[in-house]
N, C-alpha and C positions, 0 to 999 in steps of 0.2 A: 071498602077500602080511603084514605083518601085524595081529593083531587083540586088542584088549584084552578079557580077560575079567573081570568086576566080577562080586565075591560083597558085594550091599549090607547096609545094613541096620546098620554098625560106624562109632560116632561115632569123626569123627577125634580124635588127642588128641597134645600135642607143641610142639616148635619146631620152622622150621625158617626158612632163610638162602635170601633174593631172589636172584637172579642178576644183570646189566646184561641194557638192555634193547635187544632188538632194534628198535624203532623210535627208538631211536636212535646207532644202532653202524653202521645200514644205510646212512641219509643221510654218518656221519662216513667211514665205508669212501669210499663215492663220494668225498666228500672231498679225499681223498687223493689224486687225478688232476694238482689243483691243486699238489701241494708237490712242487718239485725237490728231493727229498731223499727222508730215512727217517722216516716218520709210526710211531708205535709207540701205539698203540690196545690200551688193558689193559679187563679186564670185559664180554670180549666173551662174551656164552651161543653156547655149539655146535648151533647151528641145522641146521638145512638153506639158509632163506631165509641165512644167513650165507657156506654154501659159496660159494652160486651167485653171492655179488656178490665173494667172492675170484677165482672159474674169470671170471666177467667182468672183473675187475679186470688177470689172467694173460691173458688174451685180448686185451686191447689192451696188453700187453707189461710190466706191474707186475711185478716180483720181489718174493710174498706167503708168507711163511713162519708160522703159527698154531699154534701150542703152547698145552697149559692153557689158557686165558683172554686170549692177551694175540695179538695181532695186526701184524706187522710189515711195512710197506706201504714199497719204494721206487720210487717213478717217474720215478726219474729220466732212464731210457729208453721211456717209453714210445712205442712206433711205431704205433696204431691208435687211429681214431677212429671207428669204425665198434662197437656193441656189437654180438655176436652173436647172432640173431634170435632163435633156439632157447632159450639166458637170460635171454632177455625176455622169453619166454612164461613160463619159467618160477616166471615171481617183478615182482611190480608195483613194487616198490619199485628195479629197473633205471633209473626213469624217470629218477633223480635222477644216472644220471652226464650225462640231459642239460649240464646247464648248468654243470656243473666241465669237462666237454670242454671246450664254447663257450669258456667263458670262458681255459682256455688256449692254446687251439691255435686257435679259430677256426672249427672246423666239428664236429661228430660229425653221425653218422647209426643211429636209432633205427627199432626198426618197434613198433607198438601193447606195452605191458605185459601182463604176464598176473598171475594171484594166485587170488586167494578172490570167486566171484564172488555179490560183495554187493549188487547194483543198479549203479548206472550212474557211472564213478567215470570221467569226461572227463577226457582233457587239457588241455582248453583251455582252462586260464587259468594253465598252465604252457606254452601253446604262445601264448597273447594278452603275455601277462609276457618269455616273450622276442624276438618282438615291437616294446615298447617300448621296448626295450634297444640297439634296433637291429641282429636278426638279421631274414634272409633264409629263408624254414621253406617248403620242399617235400612235398608231401605227392602220395605215388605208389607204388599199389602195393603199397596198407600199411606203407611204410616213410615216416620221414618223415626230412629232412635240413634243420640246419641249419647254416647261415655266413652269419659276421660278421666284415670287414678285421677291427674294433672294437668292442670293447659303450662304452654309456653311457650314465651314468647318467639316469634317469626318475625321474617320481609313478606310481605302477601303486597302484591300487584293485580288490582282491579284491573280485568277489561273495561270495563266500562267505569266510568262513576255511578255507580246505585247508590242510590241517600239508604235503602233499606241497609246492602251487607254492610254500609260503611258503619251504620248503628252497628248492629248485631255484632258486627267484629272488632270493635271496640271496647263492648260490655264485654264477650268474651276475655277482651287482653286485659282488660280493667284487672281479676284475680289469678290473673298468669302466675307465672313466674319468667322473670326476665324482661328485656322490651320487646314490642312489638311494633315496626313499621310497615303500616298500612300507605301503601301510594297508588297514586290515581284518584285518591279519596275522592267524597263527594265534596260540597264545598259551602250546600246548604243551612239554611240559617239556624235553619229546624237541628241539624245536626251539633251548630255552635249550641246550639241550648239546651242540647243532653250532656256535652262535655262540660257547659259552667253548671247545671247541676250535679251530676257525680265528681267535677273538683271540689263541689262545695263538702262533700260525701267522701274529700281524700284520696279520689283519686289522683293519681299523678300524667296528665295528658298537656302535653304541645300538641300546636298546628293546627288545633281547628277550624273549619273554613281555608286550608291552604288544600294543594291537594297532597302534602307532607304527612300523617298524623304519624307519633309518637306515642306510644303508652304503656311509661312503665305500673308493673302490674303489682300492689298493693297487697298485703294478705287480710285486711277488712277494709268492712264501707261504715259509718257514718252513719247515724241520722242528721236530716238538713231539711230546710224549707228552700222554697222555690217558686217564684213566679214565671207561669210561660209567657212567650213572648207573643204580641200581636200577632194577626195569622192575615199573612201578607193573600191569600188566597183571596180570601172575601174580603179585608180591602181593595183588591185585585178587580173583581167581580164588581162592587160597590160603582166603581168608577167607573166602568167601562159603563155600567146600566147606565149611570146620570147623563156620559157624555152620548152614549147609543142614544137616550130619547130627548134630546134635543135642551136636556138640563143643567142645573147651576148641583151638584150636589161636592158635601167637603164632607170625608171623614178621618174625625178625630181616634188620638192615638195608637195611631200605626206609625210604622216606621219607614219614609223614605228611603232610605240606604238600601232595602228588601226590595224594593220598587222599582230597580232604574231602569233596566231591560222595559218594566210595562208602562213603565210614566214618558219614558222615550217613543216607544210604540204609541203612544197617544198622543206627543208633540206632532213625532209627524206626519200623524193625521187631522194635522189640522187644528187641532186639539186646544185648549189654554191649560194648560196644569199650571199652577201656586203651588208650594211648599212654603210654610210656615212652625217650622218643628217637628210636632208629630201631625198634623193637619198638614191633609192635602184636597185640596180642592181640582175637582176641573169643573171647566163652561164650554155644555158643546154648542150654545145658540145659535153661531153660524156654519153650522153643521160640518162635517166631514170627509175626508177624501181616500181613496185604495191608496192600502200600500202592501209593500211586500214581509211578513212574517216568520219565522223556523222558530222552531225551539230548540232548544239547547239544555243541555245540564246547566245549575244556576253559576256563573249570573247571568248565563244564557237569559229566554225569554221562555217563563215555564209551561210546561207540556199542560199543567195544570189552566191553566186561564186560553189559551189555542180556540176551543170551543166555546166562553166568552165574546174572546174579541172577533171571531170568526160570526156571531151573530148580531153586533156592532158593524162587522162590513158589509152582511147583505144588502144595505140599502147607501154603503158608503158611495160618490163621486169616480167614474171608472172601475177597475178591474185589478181584485186583489187576491194574491198567489201565496200562500199557507203549506209549508214544509212541518210535516212533524217530525221530529226525529230523535223521539225519545220512544215512546207507542206506536206501534204500526197498526190497530184499529182503531185510532180514537177519532173513526169520520165517523161515528154511528148515530150521532144529532143527526146531521147530514140530510138523512130519507126526510124527518121531520121537518128540517127546514125549509124542504121540499114543497112540502104542504103546507106550506103557510107564501110559498110566493117567491122563493129566494131561486136565484141560479147559481146553480154550484152544479162545476165538473170533479168525479176523484178520481184519479192516474195513481196507483196505490197510494205513499206518501205525499202525495202532490197534493192539494182542495185549491183550483182555481176558481173566484169568488167572483160574481161579474155585479154587481149593484143596480141593484131595483130601484124603483121610486120608491114603494112603499110594499109593507110583509100583511097580509089577513092570517084574520084570524082559524084557529082549523084545533079537533083536538087532537092530541099531539100525546105521547108518551115518550115518558127519560126512563133513558134502559142505564145510563149511570150516570156517578156524580156530578160530574162538568158537566156533559151534556145535555142533563137535566137541565142546570143553572144557566146554560147559551139558551132553554127551549124558553125558559122564564125570561130573559129578557126579549131575547122576541116576545116575547107574549106584552111583552112593556111596548116593542116599538109598533105594535101590530094596529090596522084598524079591527074593529069588530069584539069580539071576546073569541078568547081561547081556551081549553081547557087544557094542563098538564095532570096527563095518569102515570103511575109508579112511584110518588112523593116520600117513597121509605130511599130511595136512592141519593134523593136530593139530599133530606134528613141525617142522610151518618156525615154531612161537611158542613149543612148549614145549621146554623141556630137561630131557627122561627125566621125565613128570613121573609117569610108574606111579614110576621110585623115590624119588619124595619124598613119595606120596601113603603109598606102604609105610611111610616111615620113621614116619606120621604113627599107622599100622596100620589100611591100608585093606589091604581084601583084590582087588589089582589084578595081574592076568599081564599081561604081550606072548606074546604066543600066533602059534605059524605055521599058518597057512591053506591 
């Protein structure tokens, strides 16, 4: 197994460039199964989750080539509609195959998906929506079989603006007969990117990025090329790391509009934030103060950056209150922050973070993707050496984060243990 060894206390400084968004790449790769041709997806990050999705596509019969940051997917000869259970257990985003396979073939068999354990993430919204489109669903022995001679447009209102359910239902509705209206839809930029790809393929979709999305079904999708949007969560993580270490970091290639709530919170903490086109820079040399933050669906503060921000706030002047409104078990990183000297109290979905003068290096373990990123930031801030195990979680969402941080002046090494 690998671990990170971080000698903290060094302010980050310099410029770096963000790569394509994992949370946009995965549903778009899933959508390629509806295209009876070759899809070319560019800007794809080289991540474990991407490789798992490619393995799933190949198991379904697709020909896939991944070179540099480009993935070419040929789905003209798909021969299987059952997603391998061992691959589904490795990644929650495998559920995205449900809508596309059902739409193209009228049948799909999946098992319950895996991924980070960050709280209840039931797929009820997905299943309820598929039933509304005309699918018959059987659940038995941990497997879910969806069948439909044809899918038909319907009006669907989500109880919660679930990103995954919104994306899955859009993909299922693309090849359905008639018009589908999804209300209380999620508004994340990754959904807008998925729709941009589908529209290049000939889909008829309106309202992406708003609470109401309308999909008029078409008979087939043509092949297309598409470039993935930049990863706003990676960009936010690097900016928070720069500020947390009292450094000056500029991230190139970002979309500032996708990070509005994050940049505002950094400003609220007293950190200087400058935006120049696609370059975002932070200056944390004057320190920062405590603040309150609550996570919410986009355009609110993203739950994926709650843990990295908490790491920063452990040494802020004053007391911060963090309210987690998306996933109820997203404070698993707190125990390891406590081992490093943080002063945090958790009450259900609320964390009270009392700023301390400094953190101290310790042996800790990442238990989920974003919590792992928080421990990396804490290690960069801490006096002494921090060893972080469980890197497979971090590698699922950050491409060579140690290399990016070393380029900014961090003392971080990947070691074999």
